[in-house]
Every structure is written in structure tokens, then in C-alpha cells.
N, C-alpha and C positions, 0 to 999 in steps of 0.2 A: 682654711679648713681642712680640715682632721682626717688623713686619710689613713684607712687600715686595711688588713687583707682576713678575711678568717679564714681560720685552719679549716681544710676539708676532714670531714669527720671528728672534727672534734667538738667538746661540748660547749659552742660560743654564747654561755650565758652571757649575755650583755650587762646584767645587772650584778655579777659577780664575779666582772673581770679576771681579777685576779688571781680568783680559785681556776677560773677554766685557765690561764697561762699552765700554770703550773700542772694542772690535769694533762691539756696537750703536750708538755713536757716530760710527763710521765716520773712529777716530784710529789712526793705525799709534803701538802704546804703545811701540815702540822708539825710532823717532824721538822720540817724545815724552819719552821718558825720560833722552834722551840725546842734547839739544840742544846746540849749537854757536854759535859768533858770526855762523852766518847770520842767526841769529833776532833780532841786536841794531839796533834802528832808531836810524840818529844824529840826536841830538838836535838838530840843526842844523834836521830836515826839520818841528818843530814850531812850527807858526804863533807869531808873537808871543813867540819863547821869549830871542828876544836883546832886548826891550825889557822882558821877565820879568826877565830875569838883572842888568841895568842896574838896573831899581826895587830891586830885593832890594841889590845891592851899594850904592847908592846910601843906604840906610834904614841898613845896618850901616856905613858908614863915618860917617854923621850920630850914631849911638850911638840910634835910635830904638827905640824900642817895638816889638816886631814880635810879634803876636797868631796864633794857628793857629787854626781851628775846625773842629774835629773829627769826621767823621760817625761815626755809632754802629752801624757794621756792620764785616767786616772789612778788608772794601779800604780804608775811610774811617779806620778806627785803624792799618791798617797805612801809609798814606800820611802821614798827619800824623809817625807815630814816626821814619819813614824821613827827613822832613825835616827835624821836628828836631833830631834826632842830627847828621845832615849840617851845618847850619848850627851848632850848638854845638863841631862838630869842627874848624870851619874858623874860626870866632868862639866861641871859648868865653867871650869877656865880655858876648856879645851878650844884648840887654834881650830875652827872648825867654818869649812866655806860649803857654798853651794854653787852647782855651774850649772845654768839653763841654756838646753838646745836652744839655738840661731833660729832653728828651720822646724816647722809645725809638726813636718812626721819623722823627723829623726829617731833612732831610740839606741841605747847601748855607746859605743867605743864604732860603731860602722861607718860614720861620717866624721870622724875625728882628723883624717887630711885632709878635709876639704872644706875648713873654716870653720863648723858648724856650730863648736866651741873652743872655748880657750883654757886651758888647766892652769890654773892661779901660780905665778912664781913662787918657789920656797914648796909645794905641794910633795908631802913623802906618803902619802897615801891618796890613793886612789878609789873611792868607792862606788861599785856601779849595780844600788841595788835590785832595777828590775830590769838584768839578763839573766 
């Protein structure tokens, strides 16, 4: 049985549940569903991005083993998959590995000393994209 709770004071129109959800959260559904390039952030505005890019290029050029630590939630898996596929697209020969947490609620490097995951031998660069 599906259980749900109607939001007090919201326009709980069950025939248009998605629009009701957007309205209840003060989000313009039409604008959200039809985004444009004004929503894109310039990656140059990210702190230390040039250092990170140069570090990745150095390790790719050296043929080093690069490992990606995958967080076990949707955004962690998505960010790791995008990164893995991107690197393989620009450098198909890259020695790229991925590491999956052994515990379902582990994130980032927090549980590293508890045996949650093992960094593969020979890894020269460890990327944790969802941290």
C-alpha cells in the first residue's frame, strides 16, 4: 500500500502531482523543465581546478594507475561513472580502476582505516569525485 502525506497549505492536486510537488517547493516547474545555458557554471570558477587538471594530465601522460573511489549513492555512482567514461574517452589506454565501498553507507575516505575499501597496488592517483 502506498503511503503519502499531503502537505498542509499546498495545492495538493492529485491529478497533477508533479506540478503540485514543484509548487509546494516554490520551484517554477516550466523554468526547471526547460533550462538553458544560463544554468551552466564556468568550470574555471572552481577552486583549485587548474591544479587538479594538471595533476590528472601528469598521471595520464606518465601512464600511471589511476583509481576512482565510488560512493554507494546515486550521485556518487553517477559522478564516478561520468569521470571514468570521460577519462576513457580522452585516453582509452589509461590504466583506470574503480573501487567500490564494502559498506553500504560509507562515503569518501572516512572509513579508509576500517577496512571499508582497499586502494589497488600501484595506484599513483586516487580520485574521490563525490567528496
